[in-house]
C-alpha positions, 0 to 999 in steps of 0.5 A: 527423899531421892525418887530413883536410884540405879544400882551399879555393882556396889554403887547406888547412884541416887537421883538429883534430890532438891533442897525445899526449905534452907532451914527445916525447923526442928527434927520431928516437926510438921514435915516430919511424917511427910511421904516423900521428904526428909526433914534434917533438924539444925542440931543434926546439922550442927553435929554431922558438921563439927565433925566435918572437914572443909578443904578449900583449895586456892589460887590467887583468888580475890582476898575479899572473896576467900574471906567470904568463902571463909564466912559461909563454912559453918564455925563448927567446921574445920578449914584446910586451905591449900594454896597454889597461888603465885609468890614471885613479883606480889606474894598472893600467899602472903596476902592470903595469909593476912587475910585469913590471919586477920579473920581468924582473930576476928572469929576464933576459927580454927584452920590450917593452911598450907602452900602447894609449892613448899619444898617440905611437901618432898620431905613429908609426901615421900615419909609418908609413902605417897610420893605420886604428887611429886614431880621430876623437880622434887615439887608437888605439881601444878593443878587442882587436883593435886593441892585437892588430894594434899587437903585429903591427906592433912583430913586424913591426918585429922581424923575427922569422919567428914570431908568436903571441898568449897571452890574459893571463887564463890561470891555468894557467902550463903550459898557456901554455907548451904553448900555444907548444909547440903553435905550434912544433910546427904550424910544424915540420909546415907545408911552406909560408912562409905558416902558421897554427896555432890552438889548439883547447882541449879544455876550457874549465873553470869552478869549480863549488861544490865541483868543476870543470866541463869545458865541452867548448867556449866558448859563442860559439865553438860558434855561430861554427864552426857558421855559419863552416862554412855560410859555406865550404859556400857556396863548396864546395857541400859542408857541413862541419864543419872550423872547430873554431877561429872564435874561437881567441884563441890563435893564431900565424902566420908574419910572411909570413902575418900581414902579407898578411891584413886584420884586424878591431877588437874581438872580431871579430878572429879570426873575421874573419882566417879569413873574410878568407882565404876571401875572399881565397884561397879562388878567387873573386877575383884576390888581392893576393898571387900568391905566397900563391896558389902556396905555398898557406897552411896552416891547422893546429888542433891541441888541447893536453892542458891545459885553458883556465882563466880568470877567469870573468866574467859573461854579460852580454859573451856577446852582444855577442861572439857578434854581433861574431863572427857580424857577419864572417860576416854581412858577407862577400861570401861570405854568401847571403840564405839564411844571412844571415837565419839568423844574424838568427834566430840572434842575435835568439833569443840576445838579441843582436839586436833584431827589425828592428836592424841588424846592424854591421860590422866595423872592417876592417883592411887587410894590414901589409904595406909599412908602415914599422915601423922608422919607427914604432918609433923614434918610439915609442922617442924620444917615448913615455912609455909604451914600454919595450924591454927586451933 
């Protein structure tokens, strides 16, 4: 059970909880009455997972790794794959389609698949009343956040109760499986219809020489967490370390919450979700959705047993990710001049910002509440060459 909780306006942010057993047995088992322990049985997990959509953003991923990710997602959950892979000399999206179709023939796993740069998105999003993802060329902009929001719009059209994200570069199918179980365990604990579960990796693992090195936290995550907690302190007037999951790519929400928060493009999306909730529901302004304030938002941070192992890429993307993440905090209405100055100095010290350079604002995307996703879905189904829907 969560041992610590901070209340900020309508937000209940719980301290990190840890998975004690990967399978807790039947509900009502020997640990059911133990103080401080929550036992979630397999039946309860499967019931929740049958109401869940899992979104997998993909970009030029190894097809064997992608198949491994699919194999780890529980069969009861519906899978949406949004790809932004290259289609030039080698059509990587075609390779992904072949991989997913082959897997479907063997398992009959229902899925939906679409390419992020499909031209039909222009008409589909315009007709649905959500053109904010489109660039000047009429195509959906590049960016992880844009792909994730496309997945959310499709999940809204499917109208399942819960929606979660799994990164496509996870090398361990068992870790993927555990993440979805963790999502379900969080929703099992939740008492509000507006709940979010964020994975707090125990270790981000890399192979060094002849052995594994288990790094406790990601490089960008540690820094973003620090400034996210400083942002919260601007509201509460008390320093805190409650946030441990600012950059959690693996996270899940009730669909009701997913419809009522804003998003950001690119790598800004995960920290911006927290910033938006603090701004909108932290008690400093009148929110658009009054019912959220009445019921409260519950944010769970849960540490699984499996480490996170993915392909080690060069460090070139680290400054860009750090700038994107901290920009959400820097440009928040909650940030004062002192905090902004500290962020500027941090980025300059880390080589992510030149002295005198402006920190760009994140591309903000409004909530998807009220978007006509049925019309969007029909347009994609009738006119898109990349759209595949297999039940």
